[in-house]
C-alpha positions in Angstrom: 99.3 -105.9 76.4 101.0 -108.7 74.4 103.7 -111.0 75.6 106.5 -109.0 74.0 105.5 -105.9 76.1 105.2 -108.0 79.3 108.7 -109.5 78.6 110.1 -106.0 77.9 108.8 -104.7 81.2 110.0 -107.7 83.1 113.5 -107.3 81.7 113.4 -103.5 82.5 112.3 -104.2 86.1 114.9 -106.9 86.6 117.7 -104.7 85.1 116.7 -101.7 87.3 116.4 -103.8 90.5 119.8 -105.4 89.8 121.4 -102.0 89.3 119.8 -100.6 92.4 120.6 -103.7 94.4 124.3 -103.6 93.3 124.5 -99.9 94.2 123.0 -100.5 97.6 125.3 -103.3 98.3 128.3 -101.2 97.1 127.1 -98.3 99.3 127.0 -100.7 102.3 130.5 -102.0 101.4 131.8 -98.4 101.0 130.3 -97.5 104.4 131.9 -100.5 106.2 135.2 -100.0 104.5 135.1 -96.3 104.9 134.4 -96.5 108.6 137.3 -99.0 109.0 139.6 -96.6 107.1 138.5 -93.7 109.2 139.3 -95.7 112.3 142.7 -96.5 110.9 143.3 -92.8 110.0 142.3 -91.5 113.4 144.5 -94.1 115.1 147.5 -93.1 112.9 146.9 -89.4 113.7 146.7 -90.1 117.4 149.8 -92.4 117.3 151.7 -89.6 115.4 150.7 -87.0 118.0 151.5 -89.4 120.9 155.0 -89.9 119.5 155.5 -86.1 119.5 154.3 -86.2 123.2 151.2 -84.0 122.5 149.0 -83.3 125.5 146.2 -85.9 126.0 143.6 -83.0 125.9 144.6 -82.1 122.4 144.7 -85.8 121.4 141.0 -86.2 122.3 140.0 -82.9 120.7 141.8 -83.6 117.4 140.6 -87.2 117.3 136.9 -86.0 117.6 137.3 -83.3 114.9 139.0 -85.7 112.5 136.4 -88.4 113.1 133.4 -86.1 112.5 134.9 -84.5 109.4 135.8 -87.8 107.7 132.4 -89.2 108.5 130.7 -86.3 106.8 132.9 -86.7 103.7 132.1 -90.4 103.6 128.3 -89.8 103.7 128.5 -87.2 101.0 130.7 -89.6 98.8 128.2 -92.5 99.2 125.3 -90.3 98.4 127.1 -89.1 95.2 127.8 -92.7 94.2 124.0 -93.5 94.6 123.2 -90.6 92.2 121.9 -88.2 94.8 122.9 -84.6 94.0 125.4 -83.8 96.7 125.4 -80.1 95.9 121.7 -80.0 96.9 122.5 -82.1 99.9 125.4 -79.8 100.9 123.0 -76.8 100.6 120.5 -78.6 102.8 123.2 -79.3 105.4 124.3 -75.7 105.3 120.7 -74.5 105.8 120.1 -77.0 108.5 123.4 -75.9 110.1 122.2 -72.3 110.1 118.9 -73.3 111.7 120.5 -75.5 114.3 123.1 -72.8 115.0 120.4 -70.3 115.7 118.5 -72.7 117.8 121.6 -74.1 119.6 123.7 -71.0 119.8 124.8 -72.1 123.3 126.1 -75.4 121.9 128.2 -73.5 119.4 129.5 -71.2 122.2 130.6 -74.4 124.1 132.4 -75.6 120.9 134.2 -72.3 120.4 135.1 -72.1 124.1 136.5 -75.6 123.8 138.7 -74.6 120.9 140.1 -71.7 122.9 140.7 -73.9 125.9 142.8 -76.2 123.7 144.7 -73.4 122.0 145.3 -71.2 125.1 145.7 -74.2 127.5 144.8 -72.6 130.8 144.2 -76.1 132.0 144.6 -79.7 130.7 143.6 -83.3 131.6 145.0 -84.3 135.0 145.2 -80.7 136.4 143.6 -80.0 139.8 141.5 -76.9 139.4 138.7 -74.8 140.7 136.3 -73.7 138.0 132.9 -72.2 138.3 132.8 -73.1 142.0 133.8 -76.8 141.3 137.1 -78.1 142.6 138.6 -81.4 141.3 140.7 -83.1 138.8 140.0 -82.7 135.0 139.4 -86.1 133.5 138.2 -85.0 130.0 138.2 -81.8 127.9 135.7 -82.5 125.1 134.3 -80.6 122.2 131.4 -79.1 124.2 132.0 -80.1 127.9 134.7 -80.4 130.5 134.5 -83.3 133.0 135.8 -82.8 136.5 136.2 -85.5 139.2 135.8 -83.9 142.7 137.8 -85.0 145.7 134.7 -86.9 147.0 134.7 -88.9 143.7 131.7 -87.2 142.1 131.8 -86.7 138.3 130.8 -83.1 137.4 130.3 -81.9 133.8 130.6 -78.3 132.9 129.9 -76.5 129.6 133.0 -75.2 128.0 131.7 -71.7 127.7 131.1 -71.8 131.5 134.6 -72.9 132.1 136.2 -70.3 129.8 134.1 -67.4 131.1 134.7 -68.1 134.8 137.8 -67.6 136.9 140.1 -70.6 136.6 142.4 -71.6 139.5 144.9 -74.2 138.4 146.6 -75.7 141.4 148.8 -78.0 139.3 150.4 -75.3 137.1 153.1 -74.2 139.6 155.7 -76.7 140.9 154.7 -76.2 144.6 151.8 -74.9 146.7 151.7 -73.3 150.2 149.7 -74.7 153.1 148.2 -72.0 155.3 147.5 -72.9 159.0 147.3 -71.1 162.3 148.5 -71.9 165.8 147.1 -70.2 168.9 149.7 -69.8 171.7 149.1 -69.0 175.3 150.1 -65.6 176.5 152.4 -67.3 179.0 154.3 -69.3 176.3 157.7 -68.4 175.0 156.8 -67.6 171.4 160.4 -67.7 170.2 160.9 -71.2 171.4 157.6 -72.3 170.0 158.3 -70.8 166.6 161.8 -72.5 166.5 160.3 -75.9 167.5 157.6 -75.8 164.9 160.0 -74.9 162.1 162.2 -77.9 163.0 159.3 -80.4 163.5 157.3 -79.3 160.4 160.3 -79.3 158.1 160.8 -83.0 159.0 157.3 -83.9 157.8 157.4 -86.1 154.6 156.9 -84.2 151.3 157.5 -80.8 152.9 159.9 -78.9 150.6 163.2 -77.7 152.0 162.9 -74.7 149.7 161.0 -72.5 150.2 161.5 -72.9 153.9 158.7 -73.4 156.4 157.2 -70.0 157.5 156.3 -69.6 161.2 155.6 -66.0 162.2 153.3 -64.1 164.5 150.2 -63.2 162.6 147.9 -61.7 165.2 147.2 -61.1 168.9 144.2 -62.1 170.8 143.1 -62.0 174.5 144.5 -65.6 174.8 147.9 -64.8 173.3 149.8 -64.5 170.0 148.5 -66.3 166.9 151.2 -67.9 164.7 150.8 -68.5 161.0 152.3 -71.8 159.9 153.1 -72.2 156.2 154.9 -75.3 154.8 155.3 -75.8 151.1 154.7 -78.9 149.1 153.7 -80.3 145.7 150.0 -80.2 145.0 149.7 -84.0 145.0 150.8 -84.0 148.7 148.7 -81.0 149.8 146.2 -82.7 152.1 148.8 -85.1 153.5 151.0 -82.2 154.5 147.9 -80.2 155.7 146.8 -82.9 158.2 150.3 -83.9 159.3 151.1 -80.3 160.0 148.0 -79.9 162.2 149.0 -83.1 164.1 152.6 -81.9 164.6 151.5 -78.6 165.9 149.4 -80.2 168.6 151.9 -83.0 169.5 155.1 -81.0 169.4 153.9 -78.1 171.6 152.2 -80.5 174.0 155.2 -82.8 174.4 157.5 -79.8 174.9 155.4 -78.6 177.9 154.0 -75.4 176.4 150.9 -74.2 178.3 147.6 -74.8 176.6 146.0 -71.6 175.4 143.2 -70.7 177.7 141.1 -67.5 177.7 141.8 -65.5 180.8 140.7 -62.2 182.1 142.0 -60.0 185.0 139.3 -58.4 187.1 140.4 -55.5 189.3 138.1 -54.5 192.0 138.5 -51.1 193.5 136.8 -50.3 196.8 135.9 -46.8 197.8 137.8 -45.4 200.8 
């Protein structure tokens, strides 16, 4: 190989290396700038939805979908710039998607259930619910999972398909909630006076609603005496405060008013033969 051939090959290698290096640097620049633009676009979409007072659940869901979609387009665009056949790449992605879909059908079921939860809105972030045996406040409704914080401050994560397929009790949907309690009276007590006293005292508990009025009625009878049902109404945020305060008022109000304590009693009749 003479000097002219060596020089030719050196020039060819240098030219090719320069072109490839420039394309790689350009691809890196496109990736950095593209990621920044995606962040700006997602922020603009979220800001626009926030101005329209869209629910936070939908904000997170839409933000995740937009981010994933734009990132896929960015990768395909960079590969096309580098000279890689994006049609082939798209076919590979489709084939991989089918394979992954067959292998991870449960994951796709979670995704579909998440979409239905967002559209139908049986619950949203901030609601106090019972779902699949878990009771707590929803902190996040994601693409595949729903996160619930239980009253004892334990984070619980459920698959969206599990949430959508189970019975959902949403305690935050209605403007108020009923507290159900019972009060055992002595058979010697004046039940009318006790019922009137409890209605008055419980209605004065903070956060008990004036409408609907407090229900105090006879629910059942036992050997001890009549059993009263006590039902104040309150907002869901005040449920446990009203629950405990009502129990305390039942005990203190009846005791201070001098009502006899309920005690089991039996009458024994002895008959002697003549």
